[in-house]
Chimera marker file (.cmm) of the C-alpha trace (Angstrom):
<marker_set name="trace">
<marker id="1" x="21.841" y="-10.685" z="-4.811" r="1" g="1" b="0" radius="0.5"/>
<marker id="2" x="22.165" y="-11.924" z="-0.870" r="1" g="1" b="0" radius="0.5"/>
<marker id="3" x="19.711" y="-15.095" z="0.152" r="1" g="1" b="0" radius="0.5"/>
<marker id="4" x="18.866" y="-13.468" z="3.079" r="1" g="1" b="0" radius="0.5"/>
<marker id="5" x="16.943" y="-10.744" z="1.356" r="1" g="1" b="0" radius="0.5"/>
<marker id="6" x="12.910" y="-11.567" z="1.286" r="1" g="1" b="0" radius="0.5"/>
<marker id="7" x="11.109" y="-10.905" z="-2.188" r="1" g="1" b="0" radius="0.5"/>
<marker id="8" x="6.700" y="-10.692" z="-1.786" r="1" g="1" b="0" radius="0.5"/>
<marker id="9" x="4.097" y="-8.467" z="-2.172" r="1" g="1" b="0" radius="0.5"/>
<marker id="10" x="2.781" y="-6.289" z="0.894" r="1" g="1" b="0" radius="0.5"/>
<marker id="11" x="-0.576" y="-4.479" z="1.916" r="1" g="1" b="0" radius="0.5"/>
<marker id="12" x="0.354" y="-1.433" z="3.574" r="1" g="1" b="0" radius="0.5"/>
<marker id="13" x="-2.771" y="-0.612" z="5.945" r="1" g="1" b="0" radius="0.5"/>
<marker id="14" x="-2.140" y="3.608" z="7.252" r="1" g="1" b="0" radius="0.5"/>
<marker id="15" x="-4.809" y="5.545" z="8.634" r="1" g="1" b="0" radius="0.5"/>
<marker id="16" x="-5.582" y="9.196" z="8.339" r="1" g="1" b="0" radius="0.5"/>
<marker id="17" x="-6.866" y="11.107" z="11.409" r="1" g="1" b="0" radius="0.5"/>
<marker id="18" x="-7.614" y="14.352" z="9.824" r="1" g="1" b="0" radius="0.5"/>
<marker id="19" x="-8.479" y="15.202" z="6.435" r="1" g="1" b="0" radius="0.5"/>
<marker id="20" x="-5.630" y="16.665" z="4.202" r="1" g="1" b="0" radius="0.5"/>
<marker id="21" x="-4.440" y="18.141" z="1.036" r="1" g="1" b="0" radius="0.5"/>
<marker id="22" x="-1.402" y="16.709" z="-0.191" r="1" g="1" b="0" radius="0.5"/>
<marker id="23" x="1.293" y="16.858" z="-3.021" r="1" g="1" b="0" radius="0.5"/>
<marker id="24" x="1.445" y="13.870" z="-4.751" r="1" g="1" b="0" radius="0.5"/>
<marker id="25" x="3.958" y="14.122" z="-7.080" r="1" g="1" b="0" radius="0.5"/>
<marker id="26" x="3.498" y="13.488" z="-10.649" r="1" g="1" b="0" radius="0.5"/>
<marker id="27" x="-0.542" y="13.429" z="-9.403" r="1" g="1" b="0" radius="0.5"/>
<marker id="28" x="-1.013" y="17.002" z="-8.186" r="1" g="1" b="0" radius="0.5"/>
<marker id="29" x="-2.743" y="17.778" z="-4.894" r="1" g="1" b="0" radius="0.5"/>
<marker id="30" x="-5.144" y="15.822" z="-3.559" r="1" g="1" b="0" radius="0.5"/>
<marker id="31" x="-7.328" y="15.764" z="-1.094" r="1" g="1" b="0" radius="0.5"/>
<marker id="32" x="-7.499" y="12.557" z="1.552" r="1" g="1" b="0" radius="0.5"/>
<marker id="33" x="-10.777" y="12.289" z="3.752" r="1" g="1" b="0" radius="0.5"/>
<marker id="34" x="-9.870" y="11.410" z="6.801" r="1" g="1" b="0" radius="0.5"/>
<marker id="35" x="-10.252" y="7.254" z="7.280" r="1" g="1" b="0" radius="0.5"/>
<marker id="36" x="-7.969" y="4.238" z="6.583" r="1" g="1" b="0" radius="0.5"/>
<marker id="37" x="-6.614" y="3.662" z="3.603" r="1" g="1" b="0" radius="0.5"/>
<marker id="38" x="-4.866" y="0.282" z="1.935" r="1" g="1" b="0" radius="0.5"/>
<marker id="39" x="-1.455" y="0.725" z="-0.996" r="1" g="1" b="0" radius="0.5"/>
<marker id="40" x="-0.354" y="-2.501" z="-2.451" r="1" g="1" b="0" radius="0.5"/>
<marker id="41" x="2.761" y="-2.760" z="-3.284" r="1" g="1" b="0" radius="0.5"/>
<marker id="42" x="5.476" y="-5.274" z="-4.366" r="1" g="1" b="0" radius="0.5"/>
<marker id="43" x="8.990" y="-5.584" z="-3.115" r="1" g="1" b="0" radius="0.5"/>
<marker id="44" x="11.041" y="-8.248" z="-5.125" r="1" g="1" b="0" radius="0.5"/>
<marker id="45" x="14.760" y="-6.617" z="-3.929" r="1" g="1" b="0" radius="0.5"/>
<marker id="46" x="14.102" y="-6.508" z="-0.378" r="1" g="1" b="0" radius="0.5"/>
<marker id="47" x="10.551" y="-6.871" z="1.360" r="1" g="1" b="0" radius="0.5"/>
<marker id="48" x="12.120" y="-5.765" z="4.851" r="1" g="1" b="0" radius="0.5"/>
<marker id="49" x="14.244" y="-2.846" z="3.765" r="1" g="1" b="0" radius="0.5"/>
<marker id="50" x="10.886" y="-1.366" z="1.511" r="1" g="1" b="0" radius="0.5"/>
<marker id="51" x="8.462" y="-1.939" z="4.578" r="1" g="1" b="0" radius="0.5"/>
<marker id="52" x="10.990" y="-0.301" z="6.829" r="1" g="1" b="0" radius="0.5"/>
<marker id="53" x="11.171" y="2.402" z="4.293" r="1" g="1" b="0" radius="0.5"/>
<marker id="54" x="6.982" y="3.118" z="4.363" r="1" g="1" b="0" radius="0.5"/>
<marker id="55" x="7.378" y="3.138" z="8.275" r="1" g="1" b="0" radius="0.5"/>
<marker id="56" x="9.826" y="5.242" z="8.659" r="1" g="1" b="0" radius="0.5"/>
<marker id="57" x="8.754" y="9.053" z="9.281" r="1" g="1" b="0" radius="0.5"/>
<marker id="58" x="12.155" y="10.679" z="7.407" r="1" g="1" b="0" radius="0.5"/>
<marker id="59" x="13.140" y="9.805" z="4.258" r="1" g="1" b="0" radius="0.5"/>
<marker id="60" x="13.382" y="10.086" z="0.611" r="1" g="1" b="0" radius="0.5"/>
<marker id="61" x="10.210" y="10.688" z="-1.487" r="1" g="1" b="0" radius="0.5"/>
<marker id="62" x="10.706" y="7.582" z="-3.694" r="1" g="1" b="0" radius="0.5"/>
<marker id="63" x="6.507" y="6.678" z="-4.679" r="1" g="1" b="0" radius="0.5"/>
<marker id="64" x="3.474" y="8.739" z="-4.817" r="1" g="1" b="0" radius="0.5"/>
<marker id="65" x="3.121" y="6.402" z="-0.846" r="1" g="1" b="0" radius="0.5"/>
<marker id="66" x="5.794" y="8.204" z="0.590" r="1" g="1" b="0" radius="0.5"/>
<marker id="67" x="3.199" y="11.475" z="0.738" r="1" g="1" b="0" radius="0.5"/>
<marker id="68" x="1.478" y="10.013" z="2.644" r="1" g="1" b="0" radius="0.5"/>
<marker id="69" x="3.175" y="7.812" z="5.720" r="1" g="1" b="0" radius="0.5"/>
<marker id="70" x="4.417" y="10.683" z="7.118" r="1" g="1" b="0" radius="0.5"/>
<marker id="71" x="1.028" y="11.880" z="8.544" r="1" g="1" b="0" radius="0.5"/>
<marker id="72" x="-0.131" y="8.320" z="9.088" r="1" g="1" b="0" radius="0.5"/>
<marker id="73" x="-1.259" y="7.992" z="12.849" r="1" g="1" b="0" radius="0.5"/>
<marker id="74" x="-0.869" y="4.418" z="12.139" r="1" g="1" b="0" radius="0.5"/>
<marker id="75" x="0.533" y="1.454" z="10.065" r="1" g="1" b="0" radius="0.5"/>
<marker id="76" x="0.434" y="-2.140" z="9.675" r="1" g="1" b="0" radius="0.5"/>
<marker id="77" x="1.909" y="-4.118" z="6.717" r="1" g="1" b="0" radius="0.5"/>
<marker id="78" x="1.214" y="-7.782" z="6.217" r="1" g="1" b="0" radius="0.5"/>
<marker id="79" x="3.291" y="-9.686" z="3.406" r="1" g="1" b="0" radius="0.5"/>
<marker id="80" x="2.410" y="-12.129" z="0.920" r="1" g="1" b="0" radius="0.5"/>
<marker id="81" x="6.561" y="-13.899" z="0.271" r="1" g="1" b="0" radius="0.5"/>
<marker id="82" x="8.273" y="-16.116" z="-2.109" r="1" g="1" b="0" radius="0.5"/>
<marker id="83" x="8.220" y="-17.194" z="-5.113" r="1" g="1" b="0" radius="0.5"/>
<marker id="84" x="4.162" y="-18.164" z="-5.032" r="1" g="1" b="0" radius="0.5"/>
<marker id="85" x="3.523" y="-14.455" z="-3.395" r="1" g="1" b="0" radius="0.5"/>
<marker id="86" x="-0.068" y="-12.613" z="-4.347" r="1" g="1" b="0" radius="0.5"/>
<marker id="87" x="1.380" y="-10.439" z="-7.479" r="1" g="1" b="0" radius="0.5"/>
<marker id="88" x="0.614" y="-6.744" z="-7.004" r="1" g="1" b="0" radius="0.5"/>
<marker id="89" x="-1.582" y="-6.146" z="-9.485" r="1" g="1" b="0" radius="0.5"/>
<marker id="90" x="-3.488" y="-9.172" z="-8.593" r="1" g="1" b="0" radius="0.5"/>
<marker id="91" x="-4.043" y="-7.622" z="-5.108" r="1" g="1" b="0" radius="0.5"/>
<marker id="92" x="-5.166" y="-4.593" z="-6.131" r="1" g="1" b="0" radius="0.5"/>
<marker id="93" x="-7.638" y="-6.199" z="-8.232" r="1" g="1" b="0" radius="0.5"/>
<marker id="94" x="-8.835" y="-8.794" z="-5.142" r="1" g="1" b="0" radius="0.5"/>
<marker id="95" x="-9.066" y="-5.092" z="-3.114" r="1" g="1" b="0" radius="0.5"/>
<marker id="96" x="-11.426" y="-4.218" z="-5.559" r="1" g="1" b="0" radius="0.5"/>
<marker id="97" x="-13.112" y="-7.654" z="-5.592" r="1" g="1" b="0" radius="0.5"/>
<marker id="98" x="-13.436" y="-6.940" z="-1.512" r="1" g="1" b="0" radius="0.5"/>
<marker id="99" x="-15.125" y="-3.762" z="-1.326" r="1" g="1" b="0" radius="0.5"/>
<marker id="100" x="-11.722" y="-1.393" z="-1.200" r="1" g="1" b="0" radius="0.5"/>
<marker id="101" x="-12.335" y="2.118" z="-3.392" r="1" g="1" b="0" radius="0.5"/>
<marker id="102" x="-9.550" y="2.432" z="-5.457" r="1" g="1" b="0" radius="0.5"/>
<marker id="103" x="-8.957" y="6.291" z="-4.126" r="1" g="1" b="0" radius="0.5"/>
<marker id="104" x="-6.967" y="8.112" z="-6.427" r="1" g="1" b="0" radius="0.5"/>
<marker id="105" x="-6.778" y="7.395" z="-10.073" r="1" g="1" b="0" radius="0.5"/>
<marker id="106" x="-2.778" y="6.642" z="-11.116" r="1" g="1" b="0" radius="0.5"/>
<marker id="107" x="-1.829" y="6.323" z="-7.318" r="1" g="1" b="0" radius="0.5"/>
<marker id="108" x="1.120" y="3.835" z="-7.471" r="1" g="1" b="0" radius="0.5"/>
<marker id="109" x="0.259" y="2.479" z="-10.685" r="1" g="1" b="0" radius="0.5"/>
<marker id="110" x="1.792" y="4.261" z="-13.287" r="1" g="1" b="0" radius="0.5"/>
<marker id="111" x="4.155" y="1.248" z="-14.437" r="1" g="1" b="0" radius="0.5"/>
<marker id="112" x="1.045" y="-0.755" z="-14.716" r="1" g="1" b="0" radius="0.5"/>
<marker id="113" x="-2.512" y="-1.337" z="-16.285" r="1" g="1" b="0" radius="0.5"/>
<marker id="114" x="-4.189" y="-0.872" z="-12.640" r="1" g="1" b="0" radius="0.5"/>
<marker id="115" x="-6.422" y="1.904" z="-11.916" r="1" g="1" b="0" radius="0.5"/>
<marker id="116" x="-5.050" y="2.882" z="-8.660" r="1" g="1" b="0" radius="0.5"/>
<marker id="117" x="-2.713" y="0.765" z="-5.578" r="1" g="1" b="0" radius="0.5"/>
<marker id="118" x="-4.444" y="3.032" z="-3.027" r="1" g="1" b="0" radius="0.5"/>
<marker id="119" x="-7.478" y="2.194" z="-1.390" r="1" g="1" b="0" radius="0.5"/>
<marker id="120" x="-10.338" y="3.707" z="0.751" r="1" g="1" b="0" radius="0.5"/>
<marker id="121" x="-11.008" y="0.578" z="3.525" r="1" g="1" b="0" radius="0.5"/>
<marker id="122" x="-14.231" y="0.040" z="3.923" r="1" g="1" b="0" radius="0.5"/>
<marker id="123" x="-15.278" y="-1.423" z="7.881" r="1" g="1" b="0" radius="0.5"/>
<marker id="124" x="-13.824" y="-4.747" z="8.027" r="1" g="1" b="0" radius="0.5"/>
<marker id="125" x="-12.182" y="-4.455" z="4.692" r="1" g="1" b="0" radius="0.5"/>
<marker id="126" x="-8.916" y="-4.851" z="6.319" r="1" g="1" b="0" radius="0.5"/>
<marker id="127" x="-10.199" y="-8.282" z="7.623" r="1" g="1" b="0" radius="0.5"/>
<marker id="128" x="-11.611" y="-9.727" z="4.644" r="1" g="1" b="0" radius="0.5"/>
<marker id="129" x="-8.378" y="-8.408" z="2.267" r="1" g="1" b="0" radius="0.5"/>
<marker id="130" x="-5.760" y="-9.917" z="4.638" r="1" g="1" b="0" radius="0.5"/>
<marker id="131" x="-8.204" y="-13.335" z="4.986" r="1" g="1" b="0" radius="0.5"/>
<marker id="132" x="-9.306" y="-13.329" z="1.014" r="1" g="1" b="0" radius="0.5"/>
<marker id="133" x="-5.348" y="-13.187" z="0.375" r="1" g="1" b="0" radius="0.5"/>
<marker id="134" x="-3.584" y="-15.181" z="3.279" r="1" g="1" b="0" radius="0.5"/>
<marker id="135" x="-1.900" y="-12.544" z="3.974" r="1" g="1" b="0" radius="0.5"/>
<marker id="136" x="0.638" y="-12.704" z="7.108" r="1" g="1" b="0" radius="0.5"/>
<marker id="137" x="1.576" y="-9.931" z="9.651" r="1" g="1" b="0" radius="0.5"/>
<marker id="138" x="4.715" y="-8.189" z="9.040" r="1" g="1" b="0" radius="0.5"/>
<link id1="1" id2="2" r="1" g="1" b="0" radius="0.2"/>
<link id1="2" id2="3" r="1" g="1" b="0" radius="0.2"/>
<link id1="3" id2="4" r="1" g="1" b="0" radius="0.2"/>
<link id1="4" id2="5" r="1" g="1" b="0" radius="0.2"/>
<link id1="5" id2="6" r="1" g="1" b="0" radius="0.2"/>
<link id1="6" id2="7" r="1" g="1" b="0" radius="0.2"/>
<link id1="7" id2="8" r="1" g="1" b="0" radius="0.2"/>
<link id1="8" id2="9" r="1" g="1" b="0" radius="0.2"/>
<link id1="9" id2="10" r="1" g="1" b="0" radius="0.2"/>
<link id1="10" id2="11" r="1" g="1" b="0" radius="0.2"/>
<link id1="11" id2="12" r="1" g="1" b="0" radius="0.2"/>
<link id1="12" id2="13" r="1" g="1" b="0" radius="0.2"/>
<link id1="13" id2="14" r="1" g="1" b="0" radius="0.2"/>
<link id1="14" id2="15" r="1" g="1" b="0" radius="0.2"/>
<link id1="15" id2="16" r="1" g="1" b="0" radius="0.2"/>
<link id1="16" id2="17" r="1" g="1" b="0" radius="0.2"/>
<link id1="17" id2="18" r="1" g="1" b="0" radius="0.2"/>
<link id1="18" id2="19" r="1" g="1" b="0" radius="0.2"/>
<link id1="19" id2="20" r="1" g="1" b="0" radius="0.2"/>
<link id1="20" id2="21" r="1" g="1" b="0" radius="0.2"/>
<link id1="21" id2="22" r="1" g="1" b="0" radius="0.2"/>
<link id1="22" id2="23" r="1" g="1" b="0" radius="0.2"/>
<link id1="23" id2="24" r="1" g="1" b="0" radius="0.2"/>
<link id1="24" id2="25" r="1" g="1" b="0" radius="0.2"/>
<link id1="25" id2="26" r="1" g="1" b="0" radius="0.2"/>
<link id1="26" id2="27" r="1" g="1" b="0" radius="0.2"/>
<link id1="27" id2="28" r="1" g="1" b="0" radius="0.2"/>
<link id1="28" id2="29" r="1" g="1" b="0" radius="0.2"/>
<link id1="29" id2="30" r="1" g="1" b="0" radius="0.2"/>
<link id1="30" id2="31" r="1" g="1" b="0" radius="0.2"/>
<link id1="31" id2="32" r="1" g="1" b="0" radius="0.2"/>
<link id1="32" id2="33" r="1" g="1" b="0" radius="0.2"/>
<link id1="33" id2="34" r="1" g="1" b="0" radius="0.2"/>
<link id1="34" id2="35" r="1" g="1" b="0" radius="0.2"/>
<link id1="35" id2="36" r="1" g="1" b="0" radius="0.2"/>
<link id1="36" id2="37" r="1" g="1" b="0" radius="0.2"/>
<link id1="37" id2="38" r="1" g="1" b="0" radius="0.2"/>
<link id1="38" id2="39" r="1" g="1" b="0" radius="0.2"/>
<link id1="39" id2="40" r="1" g="1" b="0" radius="0.2"/>
<link id1="40" id2="41" r="1" g="1" b="0" radius="0.2"/>
<link id1="41" id2="42" r="1" g="1" b="0" radius="0.2"/>
<link id1="42" id2="43" r="1" g="1" b="0" radius="0.2"/>
<link id1="43" id2="44" r="1" g="1" b="0" radius="0.2"/>
<link id1="44" id2="45" r="1" g="1" b="0" radius="0.2"/>
<link id1="45" id2="46" r="1" g="1" b="0" radius="0.2"/>
<link id1="46" id2="47" r="1" g="1" b="0" radius="0.2"/>
<link id1="47" id2="48" r="1" g="1" b="0" radius="0.2"/>
<link id1="48" id2="49" r="1" g="1" b="0" radius="0.2"/>
<link id1="49" id2="50" r="1" g="1" b="0" radius="0.2"/>
<link id1="50" id2="51" r="1" g="1" b="0" radius="0.2"/>
<link id1="51" id2="52" r="1" g="1" b="0" radius="0.2"/>
<link id1="52" id2="53" r="1" g="1" b="0" radius="0.2"/>
<link id1="53" id2="54" r="1" g="1" b="0" radius="0.2"/>
<link id1="54" id2="55" r="1" g="1" b="0" radius="0.2"/>
<link id1="55" id2="56" r="1" g="1" b="0" radius="0.2"/>
<link id1="56" id2="57" r="1" g="1" b="0" radius="0.2"/>
<link id1="57" id2="58" r="1" g="1" b="0" radius="0.2"/>
<link id1="58" id2="59" r="1" g="1" b="0" radius="0.2"/>
<link id1="59" id2="60" r="1" g="1" b="0" radius="0.2"/>
<link id1="60" id2="61" r="1" g="1" b="0" radius="0.2"/>
<link id1="61" id2="62" r="1" g="1" b="0" radius="0.2"/>
<link id1="62" id2="63" r="1" g="1" b="0" radius="0.2"/>
<link id1="63" id2="64" r="1" g="1" b="0" radius="0.2"/>
<link id1="64" id2="65" r="1" g="1" b="0" radius="0.2"/>
<link id1="65" id2="66" r="1" g="1" b="0" radius="0.2"/>
<link id1="66" id2="67" r="1" g="1" b="0" radius="0.2"/>
<link id1="67" id2="68" r="1" g="1" b="0" radius="0.2"/>
<link id1="68" id2="69" r="1" g="1" b="0" radius="0.2"/>
<link id1="69" id2="70" r="1" g="1" b="0" radius="0.2"/>
<link id1="70" id2="71" r="1" g="1" b="0" radius="0.2"/>
<link id1="71" id2="72" r="1" g="1" b="0" radius="0.2"/>
<link id1="72" id2="73" r="1" g="1" b="0" radius="0.2"/>
<link id1="73" id2="74" r="1" g="1" b="0" radius="0.2"/>
<link id1="74" id2="75" r="1" g="1" b="0" radius="0.2"/>
<link id1="75" id2="76" r="1" g="1" b="0" radius="0.2"/>
<link id1="76" id2="77" r="1" g="1" b="0" radius="0.2"/>
<link id1="77" id2="78" r="1" g="1" b="0" radius="0.2"/>
<link id1="78" id2="79" r="1" g="1" b="0" radius="0.2"/>
<link id1="79" id2="80" r="1" g="1" b="0" radius="0.2"/>
<link id1="80" id2="81" r="1" g="1" b="0" radius="0.2"/>
<link id1="81" id2="82" r="1" g="1" b="0" radius="0.2"/>
<link id1="82" id2="83" r="1" g="1" b="0" radius="0.2"/>
<link id1="83" id2="84" r="1" g="1" b="0" radius="0.2"/>
<link id1="84" id2="85" r="1" g="1" b="0" radius="0.2"/>
<link id1="85" id2="86" r="1" g="1" b="0" radius="0.2"/>
<link id1="86" id2="87" r="1" g="1" b="0" radius="0.2"/>
<link id1="87" id2="88" r="1" g="1" b="0" radius="0.2"/>
<link id1="88" id2="89" r="1" g="1" b="0" radius="0.2"/>
<link id1="89" id2="90" r="1" g="1" b="0" radius="0.2"/>
<link id1="90" id2="91" r="1" g="1" b="0" radius="0.2"/>
<link id1="91" id2="92" r="1" g="1" b="0" radius="0.2"/>
<link id1="92" id2="93" r="1" g="1" b="0" radius="0.2"/>
<link id1="93" id2="94" r="1" g="1" b="0" radius="0.2"/>
<link id1="94" id2="95" r="1" g="1" b="0" radius="0.2"/>
<link id1="95" id2="96" r="1" g="1" b="0" radius="0.2"/>
<link id1="96" id2="97" r="1" g="1" b="0" radius="0.2"/>
<link id1="97" id2="98" r="1" g="1" b="0" radius="0.2"/>
<link id1="98" id2="99" r="1" g="1" b="0" radius="0.2"/>
<link id1="99" id2="100" r="1" g="1" b="0" radius="0.2"/>
<link id1="100" id2="101" r="1" g="1" b="0" radius="0.2"/>
<link id1="101" id2="102" r="1" g="1" b="0" radius="0.2"/>
<link id1="102" id2="103" r="1" g="1" b="0" radius="0.2"/>
<link id1="103" id2="104" r="1" g="1" b="0" radius="0.2"/>
<link id1="104" id2="105" r="1" g="1" b="0" radius="0.2"/>
<link id1="105" id2="106" r="1" g="1" b="0" radius="0.2"/>
<link id1="106" id2="107" r="1" g="1" b="0" radius="0.2"/>
<link id1="107" id2="108" r="1" g="1" b="0" radius="0.2"/>
<link id1="108" id2="109" r="1" g="1" b="0" radius="0.2"/>
<link id1="109" id2="110" r="1" g="1" b="0" radius="0.2"/>
<link id1="110" id2="111" r="1" g="1" b="0" radius="0.2"/>
<link id1="111" id2="112" r="1" g="1" b="0" radius="0.2"/>
<link id1="112" id2="113" r="1" g="1" b="0" radius="0.2"/>
<link id1="113" id2="114" r="1" g="1" b="0" radius="0.2"/>
<link id1="114" id2="115" r="1" g="1" b="0" radius="0.2"/>
<link id1="115" id2="116" r="1" g="1" b="0" radius="0.2"/>
<link id1="116" id2="117" r="1" g="1" b="0" radius="0.2"/>
<link id1="117" id2="118" r="1" g="1" b="0" radius="0.2"/>
<link id1="118" id2="119" r="1" g="1" b="0" radius="0.2"/>
<link id1="119" id2="120" r="1" g="1" b="0" radius="0.2"/>
<link id1="120" id2="121" r="1" g="1" b="0" radius="0.2"/>
<link id1="121" id2="122" r="1" g="1" b="0" radius="0.2"/>
<link id1="122" id2="123" r="1" g="1" b="0" radius="0.2"/>
<link id1="123" id2="124" r="1" g="1" b="0" radius="0.2"/>
<link id1="124" id2="125" r="1" g="1" b="0" radius="0.2"/>
<link id1="125" id2="126" r="1" g="1" b="0" radius="0.2"/>
<link id1="126" id2="127" r="1" g="1" b="0" radius="0.2"/>
<link id1="127" id2="128" r="1" g="1" b="0" radius="0.2"/>
<link id1="128" id2="129" r="1" g="1" b="0" radius="0.2"/>
<link id1="129" id2="130" r="1" g="1" b="0" radius="0.2"/>
<link id1="130" id2="131" r="1" g="1" b="0" radius="0.2"/>
<link id1="131" id2="132" r="1" g="1" b="0" radius="0.2"/>
<link id1="132" id2="133" r="1" g="1" b="0" radius="0.2"/>
<link id1="133" id2="134" r="1" g="1" b="0" radius="0.2"/>
<link id1="134" id2="135" r="1" g="1" b="0" radius="0.2"/>
<link id1="135" id2="136" r="1" g="1" b="0" radius="0.2"/>
<link id1="136" id2="137" r="1" g="1" b="0" radius="0.2"/>
<link id1="137" id2="138" r="1" g="1" b="0" radius="0.2"/>
</marker_set>
């Protein structure tokens, strides 16, 4: 792997301006209420490529989150980089401990034991999570 590929984990915050129902792959049709969400993920083979994929409006659907990002009205990512980055599942656990609410069981967590990697963000939740995890803006 080339040395210029950044590795790490991330918290992607996105806003849905209206309620939607979306086909969410194996999770089926899911109702998402308007508001702010946080998706946590890892990108050990290319942080820049993964976040660019998520932010793109035209993409192949690979992950559950790819069903929501095209309809989001606002997105911002924060990262934890390198060998000492906050692990993805630890990030999900801390999200719950800081007041974020798991939104869809199994969303983004089909390959781990976490309840979900998608969270509804209450007022002030983004700032708390970013601060507690010492995440940096992407």
